[in-house]
C-alpha positions as CSV (number, residue, x, y, z in Angstrom):
1,X,111.4,156.6,117.7
2,X,111.7,152.9,117.4
3,X,107.9,152.2,116.8
4,X,108.4,151.0,113.3
5,X,110.7,148.1,114.3
6,X,108.3,146.7,116.9
7,X,105.2,146.8,114.6
8,X,107.1,144.9,111.8
9,X,107.5,141.6,113.9
10,X,103.9,141.9,115.0
11,X,102.7,142.3,111.3
12,X,104.7,139.2,110.4
13,X,103.2,137.2,113.2
14,X,99.7,138.2,112.0
15,X,100.5,137.4,108.5
16,X,101.9,134.0,109.4
17,X,99.0,133.3,111.7
18,X,96.5,134.1,108.8
19,X,98.4,132.0,106.4
20,X,98.3,129.1,108.9
21,X,94.6,129.4,109.3
22,X,94.1,129.5,105.6
23,X,96.2,126.4,105.2
24,X,94.2,124.6,107.7
25,X,91.0,125.6,106.2
26,X,92.2,124.4,102.8
27,X,93.1,121.0,104.3
28,X,89.7,120.7,105.9
29,X,87.8,121.3,102.7
30,X,90.0,119.3,100.3
31,X,88.0,117.0,98.1
32,X,88.8,113.2,98.2
33,X,91.6,112.2,95.9
34,X,89.2,110.5,93.5
35,X,91.6,110.4,90.6
36,X,94.4,108.8,92.6
37,X,92.1,106.3,94.1
38,X,90.8,105.3,90.6
39,X,94.4,105.0,89.4
40,X,95.3,102.8,92.2
41,X,92.3,100.6,91.5
42,X,93.1,100.4,87.8
43,X,96.8,99.6,88.6
44,X,95.8,96.8,91.0
45,X,93.3,95.4,88.4
46,X,96.0,95.5,85.7
47,X,98.5,93.8,87.9
48,X,95.9,91.0,88.8
49,X,95.1,90.5,85.1
50,X,98.9,90.1,84.5
51,X,98.9,87.3,87.2
52,X,100.8,89.3,89.7
53,X,99.2,87.2,92.4
54,X,101.4,84.4,91.3
55,X,104.6,86.2,90.4
56,X,104.7,89.1,92.8
57,X,102.2,88.4,95.6
58,X,103.9,90.5,98.2
59,X,103.8,93.6,96.1
60,X,100.2,93.0,95.1
61,X,99.2,92.5,98.6
62,X,101.0,95.7,99.6
63,X,99.2,97.7,96.9
64,X,95.9,96.3,98.2
65,X,96.7,97.3,101.8
66,X,97.8,100.8,100.7
67,X,94.5,101.3,98.9
68,X,92.5,100.1,101.9
69,X,94.5,102.6,104.0
70,X,93.7,105.4,101.4
71,X,90.0,104.6,101.7
72,X,90.1,104.6,105.4
73,X,91.9,107.9,105.3
74,X,89.1,109.4,103.1
75,X,86.6,108.1,105.6
76,X,88.5,109.9,108.4
77,X,88.6,113.1,106.2
78,X,92.4,112.9,106.0
79,X,92.7,113.7,102.3
80,X,96.4,114.5,102.1
81,X,97.1,111.1,103.8
82,X,94.6,109.4,101.4
83,X,96.3,110.9,98.4
84,X,99.7,109.6,99.6
85,X,98.4,106.1,100.3
86,X,96.6,106.0,96.9
87,X,99.8,107.0,95.1
88,X,101.8,104.4,97.1
89,X,99.2,101.7,96.1
90,X,99.6,102.6,92.4
91,X,103.3,102.3,92.7
92,X,103.2,99.0,94.5
93,X,100.7,97.7,91.9
94,X,102.9,98.9,89.0
95,X,105.9,97.2,90.7
96,X,104.0,94.0,90.9
97,X,103.0,94.1,87.2
98,X,106.6,95.0,86.2
99,X,108.0,92.0,88.3
100,X,105.4,89.8,86.7
101,X,106.3,90.9,83.2
102,X,110.0,90.3,84.0
103,X,109.4,86.8,85.4
104,X,107.3,85.9,82.3
105,X,109.9,87.2,80.0
106,X,112.6,85.3,81.9
107,X,110.6,82.1,81.6
108,X,110.1,82.5,77.9
109,X,113.9,83.3,77.5
110,X,114.7,80.2,79.4
111,X,112.5,78.1,77.3
112,X,114.0,79.5,74.1
113,X,117.5,78.8,75.3
114,X,116.5,75.3,76.2
115,X,114.9,74.8,72.8
116,X,118.0,76.2,71.1
117,X,120.3,73.8,73.0
118,X,118.1,70.9,72.1
119,X,118.2,71.9,68.4
120,X,122.1,72.2,68.6
121,X,122.3,68.7,70.2
122,X,120.0,67.2,67.5
123,X,122.0,68.9,64.7
124,X,125.3,67.5,66.2
125,X,123.9,64.1,66.6
126,X,122.5,64.2,63.0
127,X,125.8,65.3,61.5
128,X,127.6,62.6,63.5
129,X,125.1,59.9,62.2
130,X,125.6,60.9,58.6
131,X,129.4,60.6,58.7
């Protein structure tokens, strides 16, 4: 009488088992995350050209380390891990470039502020001399 209810859990177990095997097979045959690795290399190169080594050395170093970890993961056939490290590398390099741009902008702003103050002082001195 109750044979339908005992077959149903067995069917689910078989289905989950097959799904798990398919997932493992998919992981084993995943291609390397070539696009993510290239994006990370490009982001690091962009940050280096922006002089991030001077303005954000910690972030640039971290980006390089993450890229190295991604490449090691590819060598170990751990493509999901490699993808994650490559994306983290890109993020760190982008952060380094952004911090560099912010530091450069601040330096320009500070220089402009100093120049403006100097001009104001010169104008005040000149107006005082002419009176």
